C-alpha positions, 0 to 999 in steps of 0.5 A: 719420304716423311716418317709415319708420324710426320706424314700423319701430322701433316695430313691432320693439319692439311685436312682440319682447321686445327692450328695448335700442336698435334699430340699423340694422345689427342682424340680425332673426333672430340679434341680435333673435331674430325668427323668420319669424312675428315678421317677418310680424307686423312686416310686418302692423303696417307695412302697417297703418301705411302703408296698403300691401300688402307681397308675400311677394317683398318680404319675402324676403331681409330680414335686418337692420333697415336691409333693412326700412327700405330695402324700405319706402322702395322700396315707398312711392316706387313707390306715391307 
């Protein structure tokens, strides 16, 4: 299984047209050009990768790449 960071970066690359390096501090909407639907597609990919369900409440407030990684860490540590 990939690390959370690897999985997030892979999901971002698969679900966006961004072809540059993905950095933790990059914003999803402004820098990577990901809209709300794109975030849902990325979340669905990560749910499948880790065999978890991510609630709408957990998706709210995700603004950067690091936010996604941190939220996944929280969810996976609770489910461990």
